[in-house]
N, C-alpha and C positions, 0 to 999 in steps of 0.2 A: 081648148087642148095644148096651144104652143105657149100661152101662158103658163098653165101648169109645167111645162118643159122646161120654161126661160129661168123662172124660179128655181126647180129643182135642179138646175145645172147649176145655175149662179150660188146657190146654196153651198152644195156641194165645193164648190171650189175655196168659197170664201170659208171653209170648214177645216181645209187645205190649209189656209193661210194661217185659222186660228191654231192651229196643230202645231205649225211652222212655230209659234211666239210661244206656245205651252211646250215644245221641246228644248225651246232655247232656254228660259227658266230652268228646264231639268238641267241642263249640260252645264250651266253655272251654280249649280245648289252648294259645292263646294267652292265657289269662288269667292274671293273674301272680299268681304264691303259692296257685293252686287245687290243690286235693288231689283226686284221683280217686276218684269212688264205687264203690264195690264190692258186688255184688248175687250171688245164689247163687240155684240151684233145687233144690227138694223135694217130695216127695208124703206129700200128708195123708190121710190118712180121713177122710170126710164124719162130721162129727160129727152125732148124733141117735138119735132110738130107734130099735131093732130092731139088727140084726148089723151090722157093720164091713165092709159088703161093698161100698162105695162107696170111690174114693179119687180126688183131683183132683191137679194139678200148681200150685204155687205159686212165685213168684218174689221175694223179700226183699230189700232192702239191708241187708247185712251189717256195713256201716262203710264206712269210707274209708280209701285207700290213704295211709300215713304217709310214703312214701319221697320224699326231698329232691328239689326239682328242680334243674335247672341254674341257676347262678348266672350272670347274663348282666352283663358289663362294660358301663356306659353312660355313665362318666364324668360322672355328674351328682352333686353333693354331697348333694341329697336323699334320693338313691334309696340305699336301703340291703338286706341280705340277712341273713337271720337262719342264722348258720353251724351246721350241726347243728341238735338238737335244740332248742326252744324256738319262742316268738311273739308276736307286737309286741300290746301290749294297746290297743286302742281303746273309743270308748264307738257303741254301736249306735243307731239310730234311737228304740229305746226306753229309754235312758237308761243303760241296764245296759254293764257291763262286758264287752266280747267280746274277741275273739284275731283274728289273721289272719296271715299270713307275706308279704300283700302290703307290701312295704314301699316303693312310688312316693309318695313324698311331696312333698308340696307347701302353702305357707303363701298361707291366703285375704286377702282384702285387710283383714281384722281381726286381720291377726298368726297366726291359729290354724292352728297346724301339723296335718295334714289328710293321708290319704292318696287312691290315685286313688278310690276308691269314694267319697271324701265323709264318710268317717268320722272324729272327731277322734283324735288321738292321745291316749293317757293320759301322764301321768308320775306323778310320786311324790303329786302333791296337785291329780290333775285334769286336765284338758286341758292341754296344753303351749301355751304362746303366744310367740312370738319379735317381741322388739323390733326396732327401724327399723335397720338394719345396711346392711354392707356385702360382708357373706360369712356364710355359715353351716358348721359341722362340725359332724358328729356322729362321736363317740368309739367305739370296739368295745366300750364297756358303756352306750351306749345317751344318755350323757351329747351336750347340746345346746351349743354354743358358737357363740358370734358375735362379729366383729369391729365394734364402733360405728361407724357414720357420722361420718367426721372424724378417726378413729383409725388409727394406721399398722397394718400386720399383723402385729407382733409385739404390739400389743395384744389380748388376747381376756378375755371374759367369759361364765362357765357362766349358762345361763340356765334351765337344765331336765334333766330326767335322763326318758327313754323308758322308761315300764315295761315290762319285759321279763320273761316268766315262761317255767316250762316244768312245766304239771299233765301227773300220766300221761294218756297218748295215751288209753286206754277209760275215762277219767273225762270226756271233751269229747263233746260230740253239736255237728253242725252243722244251725244254723237256716235258716228261706226265705231271709236274708237273706245266705246263703254265710260269716257269723261263726261261729266257732265256742265255747261258753261251758260251765261245768262241768253235770256232770249236776243237781246237788245245789243248783244256784243260785249258789254261793258263789264271790266273787273269788280267784283265785289267787292266792297272795304273789307277792311280785317276787324275782327268781332271779340272784343277781351273776353266775353262771357263764356264762347263756346272752351270746353275742358275736354282732354285727353288723358285717357288711362294709361301709363306704360305697361310691358310684360303682357299685355292683352291683344288680340285682333279681333274684329267684328265679321261674325261668318254672313255668309248671304241669308237673306231673309225670305226665300225660296221655301215656302211649305212643301214638303218634298209629297207625302202623302195626297195633299190636295191638290196637287200638277198631276201627279199618279190617275187618281180619280177623275180629273176632267179629261186626260189623255184617252181612256177608256170611253168616256160620254161623247166626246167628239169622235173618235171614231165609230161611234155605233151611229153616230148624226149622220156619218159620210155614207156609212152602208144605206141609212133610210132615203136619204136624198138619191144615191144611186138607182136604189130601188124604184122610187117612185118615176125615174127618169124611164126605167126600162116599160113599168105600167105605162106611163104616157106614149112611150111606141106602141105597146101591145094594142093601146086603145085605139090608138090612130090607124094601126094596121084594120084592125076591127071594122071601125067606121068607114077605111076604104072597100073592105070587101062587101060590106052591106050598100053602099052607095054602086058597086058594080053588079049587085046582083037584083036590085031594083030597074 
């Protein structure tokens, strides 16, 4: 009886954890460049002395979905979307290099190029800064060019190049800040084959319909686990009553 109860209890707890991951994905369905988290259930034996006669359910995040989100046209010169594989290098709050697919760029009052989340965009020699200008253009290779104030549109000056990288997906891990970093802590080298498109941003790759269906499925699974715990309690009470009457 206790095995039945333990499995139901752990299953309910881990179902709530899976629901948290799924709801987090849903909450970021409109977040630029977001990558959905993946999770899976497993059954494991309880560790300890004695026979492995007890099992429990566990849910663990198994990684993230590397599928590219849709590129949405914005017509804004500072918006960029990575075509295919690759990442935009930014500086995290901890000062370390990190990677994102969010290309909703802007220029702060000091001329620093940042993304929508407020992370400075990195170039070949640190954060990219933009001098005063009348217009800004970003090339397919990440080259940032401007038309200086007082000059005509035929005059452009290159002021930097956004660092674009393409490390293997299995070498990346997502941090609490939503940015990706290499597991070994090293900075990925720039990759000249990574290309960006100007005037677009990449949407989240969360499939809202699938996430809603999964939310309903997990809710039903939780209800079944709770009912199983109630059944175990009723069976235990009935068994105790039978023992008292004999």
